C-alpha positions as CSV (number, residue, x, y, z in Angstrom):
1,M,57.5,131.2,125.1
2,I,58.3,132.8,128.5
3,R,56.0,130.3,130.2
4,K,57.8,127.4,128.5
5,Y,61.2,128.8,129.5
6,C,60.1,129.2,133.2
7,C,58.7,125.6,133.2
8,S,62.0,124.3,131.8
9,V,64.0,126.2,134.4
10,L,61.7,124.9,137.2
11,L,62.0,121.4,135.9
12,I,65.8,121.6,135.8
13,F,65.9,123.1,139.3
14,S,63.6,120.3,140.7
15,L,65.7,117.6,139.1
16,T,68.9,119.2,140.6
17,L,67.3,119.1,144.0
18,L,66.2,115.5,143.5
19,V,69.7,114.4,142.4
20,N,71.3,116.0,145.4
21,Q,68.8,114.4,147.8
22,A,69.2,111.1,146.1
23,G,72.8,110.9,147.2
24,F,75.0,111.9,144.3
25,A,78.5,113.3,144.8
26,Q,78.7,116.8,146.3
27,S,81.1,119.4,144.9
28,K,82.0,120.5,148.5
29,M,81.9,119.0,151.9
30,L,78.4,119.2,153.5
31,A,78.0,121.7,156.4
32,K,75.9,122.4,159.4
33,G,72.3,122.9,158.3
34,D,72.5,120.7,155.2
35,T,70.4,117.6,154.9
36,A,72.4,114.4,155.4
37,P,72.3,112.1,152.4
38,L,70.7,108.7,153.4
39,F,72.7,105.6,152.7
40,N,72.6,101.9,153.1
41,A,75.9,100.0,153.6
42,Q,77.3,96.6,154.5
43,A,78.4,96.9,158.1
44,S,79.8,94.9,160.9
45,L,78.9,94.8,164.6
46,A,80.9,92.6,166.9
47,G,82.2,90.6,163.9
48,N,78.7,90.1,162.4
49,T,77.8,91.5,159.0
50,F,74.5,93.3,158.5
51,D,72.9,95.9,156.3
52,F,73.1,99.4,158.0
53,S,70.4,101.9,157.0
54,L,70.9,105.6,158.0
55,K,67.1,106.1,157.5
56,N,66.3,103.4,160.1
57,A,68.9,104.7,162.5
58,L,67.5,108.2,162.3
59,A,64.0,106.8,163.1
60,K,65.5,106.0,166.6
61,G,67.2,109.3,167.2
62,S,70.3,111.3,166.3
63,V,73.2,109.6,164.5
64,V,77.0,110.3,164.5
65,V,78.4,109.3,161.1
66,Y,82.2,109.4,161.3
67,F,84.4,108.8,158.3
68,Y,88.0,107.5,159.1
69,P,90.9,106.5,156.9
70,S,91.5,102.9,157.9
71,A,91.0,100.3,160.5
72,Y,94.2,99.3,162.3
73,T,96.0,102.6,161.9
74,G,97.1,104.9,164.7
75,G,94.6,107.7,164.8
76,C,91.7,105.5,163.7
77,D,92.4,103.0,166.4
78,I,92.3,105.7,169.0
79,E,89.1,107.1,167.6
80,A,87.4,103.7,167.6
81,H,88.6,102.9,171.1
82,T,87.3,106.3,172.4
83,F,83.9,105.8,170.8
84,A,83.7,102.4,172.4
85,E,84.6,103.8,175.8
86,L,82.0,106.5,175.6
87,K,79.3,104.4,173.8
88,D,77.0,104.2,176.9
89,K,76.9,108.0,177.1
90,F,75.9,108.2,173.4
91,T,73.2,105.6,174.0
92,T,71.9,107.6,177.0
93,A,71.7,110.6,174.7
94,G,69.7,108.6,172.2
95,A,72.4,108.6,169.6
96,T,73.6,105.9,167.2
97,I,77.3,105.7,166.1
98,I,78.3,104.5,162.7
99,G,81.9,104.5,161.5
100,V,82.6,104.5,157.7
101,S,85.8,103.6,155.9
102,A,87.0,102.1,152.7
103,D,88.0,98.9,154.5
104,D,86.4,95.8,153.1
105,I,83.9,94.0,155.3
106,Q,86.3,91.2,156.1
107,R,88.7,93.6,157.8
108,L,85.8,95.3,159.5
109,N,84.5,92.1,160.9
110,I,87.8,91.7,162.8
111,F,88.1,95.4,163.7
112,S,84.5,95.7,165.0
113,S,85.0,92.8,167.4
114,D,88.5,93.7,168.5
115,S,88.4,94.4,172.3
116,N,91.1,97.1,171.8
117,Y,89.1,99.1,169.3
118,C,85.3,98.9,168.5
119,A,85.0,96.1,171.1
120,G,81.6,95.0,169.7
121,K,80.0,98.2,170.9
122,F,79.1,100.0,167.7
123,P,79.1,99.2,164.0
124,V,81.5,100.1,161.2
125,A,80.5,100.2,157.6
126,S,82.4,99.5,154.4
127,D,82.5,102.2,151.7
128,S,85.1,100.5,149.5
129,G,84.5,102.7,146.5
130,G,84.1,105.9,148.4
131,Q,80.5,106.5,147.0
132,I,79.0,107.2,150.5
133,A,81.9,109.6,151.3
134,A,81.3,111.4,148.0
135,T,77.7,112.2,148.8
136,Y,79.0,114.0,151.9
137,G,81.5,115.9,149.8
138,L,84.5,113.9,150.9
139,T,87.1,112.7,148.4
140,M,88.8,109.4,148.9
141,S,92.6,109.4,148.2
142,A,94.0,106.6,146.0
143,A,95.6,103.6,147.5
144,K,99.3,103.9,148.0
145,P,101.5,100.8,147.5
146,G,103.7,99.8,150.4
147,I,101.6,101.2,153.3
148,K,100.9,98.7,156.1
149,D,98.6,98.8,159.1
150,V,99.7,98.4,162.7
151,R,99.6,94.6,162.3
152,G,102.0,94.7,159.3
153,Q,99.3,93.9,156.7
154,D,99.2,95.8,153.4
155,L,96.6,98.5,153.1
156,T,95.3,98.2,149.6
157,H,92.3,100.6,149.8
158,G,92.1,104.4,149.5
159,F,91.7,106.7,152.5
160,I,88.7,108.8,153.4
161,P,89.6,112.0,155.3
162,R,88.7,111.9,159.0
163,T,85.4,113.8,159.2
164,T,82.5,113.5,161.6
165,F,78.9,114.5,160.9
166,V,76.4,114.8,163.8
167,I,72.9,114.4,162.4
168,N,69.7,115.1,164.3
169,K,66.7,112.8,164.0
170,E,65.1,115.0,161.4
171,G,68.1,114.3,159.2
172,K,69.8,117.8,159.5
173,I,73.5,118.1,160.0
174,M,74.0,119.8,163.4
175,A,77.8,119.8,163.4
176,V,80.8,118.8,161.2
177,F,84.3,118.1,162.5
178,S,87.3,117.7,160.1
179,S,90.8,116.9,161.1
180,A,92.1,118.5,158.0
181,T,90.4,121.9,158.6
182,D,89.7,122.0,162.3
183,H,93.1,120.4,163.3
184,I,91.6,118.3,166.0
185,S,92.7,114.9,167.4
186,P,90.8,111.6,166.7
187,A,89.6,111.6,170.3
188,D,88.4,115.2,170.0
189,H,86.0,114.0,167.2
190,V,84.4,111.7,169.8
191,E,84.2,114.1,172.7
192,K,82.9,117.0,170.6
193,S,80.2,114.7,169.0
194,L,79.1,113.6,172.4
195,A,78.7,117.2,173.6
196,I,76.5,117.9,170.6
197,V,74.2,114.9,170.9
198,Q,73.8,115.4,174.6
199,H,72.1,118.8,173.8
200,L,69.9,117.7,171.0
C-alpha cells in the first residue's frame, strides 16, 4: 500500500515537472536560476516574417528575451531603438535579441523594419494571446478601448508588462529586469542586459 502511494506521488511529481518544462502558465514570474521555457513564435526581422525558435537561438549562445507592451508606444520605441543601437555589442558578446509583444505580425513587420526603432537589426515576435508571456509568469492586461499608438492608430491588443530575461546558452535564466518591480527605464533594460551577456 505504501509502495503504491509512493509511486503515485512520484508519478504526480514527475508530471508536474513535465508540465512546467513543457511551457504551461506559471503562477509567478520566473526568476534567476529558473529554466527558461522554450517557445516557437511567428516573428519579423526587417519586415520579413519567419518562425523563431528559442531552442535554435540558444544553440548559438545566450539570448535576451524582452517582453514589451506594444510597438509604436513611447517606452517601447525607446527600448527597441536602444537595442538596435547596441546590437553589434550584443552580437560581439554572442547574444541573440528577441522582442516579444502582443502585437500582430502585420504591425511587427512594419515596426521591425522601421529605421527609428528595430531598424532591421533584431527580430520581434508576436504573442497575440499572451501564451508565451504566461509561461514566463507574466500576465497580459486586457485591451483598453480608445488607446492609440504614436501614429494615431488604435491599439486593440492587450499589454504584456515590460520584463527582460537574460538566458545563458544552457537555458538558465541569469537575470530578470522588470519595470514594474525594479522601476527602471526602457533603456536600462537594454544596458543592464548587455552588461550581463558580456560576462557570460
